[in-house]
C-alpha positions in Angstrom: 3.7 -11.4 12.3 6.6 -14.1 12.4 5.5 -15.8 9.2 6.5 -12.5 7.5 10.1 -12.4 8.2 11.1 -13.9 4.8 9.1 -11.3 3.1 10.7 -8.7 5.3 14.4 -10.1 4.7 13.4 -9.6 0.9 12.1 -6.2 1.1 14.6 -4.4 3.4 17.4 -3.6 0.8 14.7 -2.3 -1.5 12.9 0.0 1.2 16.3 1.1 1.8 16.9 1.9 -2.0 13.5 3.5 -2.0 14.2 6.0 0.8 17.4 6.8 -0.4 16.0 7.9 -3.8 13.1 10.2 -2.2 13.8 10.7 1.3 10.5 9.7 2.4 9.4 7.0 5.1 8.9 3.6 3.2 6.9 0.8 4.6 5.9 -2.9 3.9 2.4 -3.8 5.0 0.5 -7.2 4.8 -3.4 -7.4 4.8 -5.3 -9.1 7.6 -9.0 -9.0 6.8 -10.3 -5.6 7.0 -7.1 -4.2 8.4 -3.4 -3.6 7.1 -0.5 -4.4 9.4 2.8 -2.6 8.9 5.7 -5.1 9.1 8.7 -3.2 8.0 9.6 0.4 8.0 12.6 2.5 6.9 12.5 6.3 8.0 13.3 9.5 6.3 16.0 11.8 7.7 13.3 14.8 7.5 12.3 16.0 11.0 8.8 16.1 10.2 7.7 12.4 9.4 5.0 10.2 9.3 5.7 7.3 11.5 3.7 3.9 11.0 4.1 1.7 14.2 5.1 -2.0 13.4 2.5 -4.4 14.0 -0.3 -1.7 14.3 -3.7 -2.5 12.7 -5.1 0.4 10.6 -8.2 0.0 8.4 -7.4 -1.1 5.0 -10.1 0.6 3.0 -8.8 4.1 3.9 -4.8 3.4 3.7 -2.8 3.1 0.2 -1.3 -0.1 1.4 -4.8 -1.6 2.3 -6.5 -0.3 -0.8 -3.8 -1.6 -3.1 -4.2 -5.3 -1.7 -7.9 -5.1 -1.5 -7.9 -4.0 -5.2 -7.3 -7.7 -6.3 -10.2 -9.4 -4.4 -13.4 -10.6 -5.7 -17.0 -8.8 -4.8 -17.7 -11.7 -2.8 -14.7 -11.6 -0.7 -14.8 -8.0 -0.2 -18.7 -8.4 1.2 -17.4 -11.1 3.4 -14.2 -8.8 4.8 -16.4 -5.9 5.6 -19.6 -7.9 6.6 -18.9 -7.2 10.3 -16.6 -4.3 9.6 -18.3 -1.2 8.7 -16.4 1.7 6.9 -16.4 4.4 9.1 -15.8 7.8 8.2 -12.5 9.3 9.6 -11.9 12.4 7.5 -14.2 14.2 4.9 -12.2 12.2 2.2 -12.9 8.6 3.6 -15.0 6.1 1.4 -17.6 5.1 3.7 -19.6 2.4 1.7 -18.7 -0.8 0.0 -20.5 0.6 -3.0 -18.4 3.5 -3.4 -14.9 1.4 -2.5 -15.5 -1.1 -5.2 -15.3 1.0 -8.3 -12.3 3.1 -6.7 -10.5 -0.3 -6.1 -11.2 -1.4 -9.7 -9.3 1.8 -10.6 -6.5 1.1 -8.0 -6.2 -2.5 -9.9 -6.0 -0.9 -13.2 -3.3 1.6 -12.4 -1.3 -0.7 -10.2 -1.0 1.7 -7.1 -3.1 3.5 -4.7 -3.2 7.0 -2.8 -4.5 7.7 0.3 -5.4 11.3 0.1 -6.1 12.3 3.7 -8.6 9.5 4.1 -7.3 8.0 7.1 -5.8 11.0 8.9 -5.7 14.6 8.1 -2.5 16.0 6.6 -1.1 12.7 5.5 -0.7 11.2 2.1 0.4 7.9 1.2 1.1 6.0 -2.0 1.5 2.0 -2.2 1.9 -0.5 -5.0 1.4 -4.2 -4.6 4.0 -6.8 -3.8 3.5 -10.6 -5.3 4.8 -13.6 -4.4 6.0 -16.3 -6.9 2.3 -17.4 -7.6 1.6 -13.8 -8.9 -0.7 -13.7 -5.6 -1.0 -10.1 -3.9 1.0 -10.6 -0.6 1.9 -7.2 0.7 2.2 -3.4 -0.4 4.9 -1.2 -0.5 4.6 2.3 0.2 5.7 5.7 1.1 3.9 8.2 3.5 4.8 11.8 4.3 2.9 15.1 5.2 0.7 16.9 2.5 3.5 19.5 2.4 5.8 17.3 0.9 3.4 14.8 -0.8 1.6 17.3 -3.4 -0.4 15.4 -5.6 1.8 16.4 -8.7 4.8 14.9 -6.7 3.1 11.7 -5.8 1.9 11.5 -9.5 5.4 12.2 -11.1 7.9 11.0 -8.7 6.5 8.8 -5.8 4.3 6.5 -8.2 7.1 5.4 -10.4 9.2 4.7 -7.6 6.9 2.4 -5.5 5.7 0.6 -8.5 9.4 -0.3 -9.2 10.0 -1.2 -5.5 7.1 -3.5 -5.7 8.3 -4.9 -9.0 11.7 -5.6 -7.4 10.4 -7.0 -4.2 8.0 -9.4 -6.2 11.0 -10.5 -8.4 12.9 -11.3 -5.0 9.9 -13.6 -4.0 10.1 -15.3 -7.4 7.5 -13.5 -9.2 8.0 -13.1 -13.2 8.3 -9.4 -14.0 5.9 -9.9 -17.0 3.0 -11.0 -14.7 3.8 -8.3 -12.5 3.8 -5.5 -14.8 0.3 -6.3 -16.2 -2.0 -4.0 -14.7 -5.0 -6.4 -14.4 -3.1 -9.5 -13.4 -4.2 -11.1 -10.4 
């Protein structure tokens, strides 16, 4: 957790700007094997909000921030990550096998963002984009989360995806990543 203070410092103004643009809860999350850990958050002013607890571990396979980081891992690495961590069904939308998850992750890598469409919890949707460091390695995810009532699939696609992708690029630039490498959809 302490290792990510530099990342947090670079991401904080970008998260604040992201919330100012859409008034939804923004967060920064890092992968830890089969889990994702929230390391920074900036809240919405809406009364109804999703509040990811800092330092809390969630299963990566059913969160937008986890999937966007897993998307750039090899088949062998994914097999290793989930060898002792089965993909449990948490909602009707949860992907529950590595065989189903891998093509989904390839699509995530191709489009440069991930969506959690009530996969972790009913009534909650999230969207996230990768954050890369100076070596172009995915080191975190920047995301937005909110209730389904405000996170329609249309709003996610038209408004929120461009915002999180832009935030991912801005944080990546602050970490020394070149824009051209970040913008390439299949860059790893």
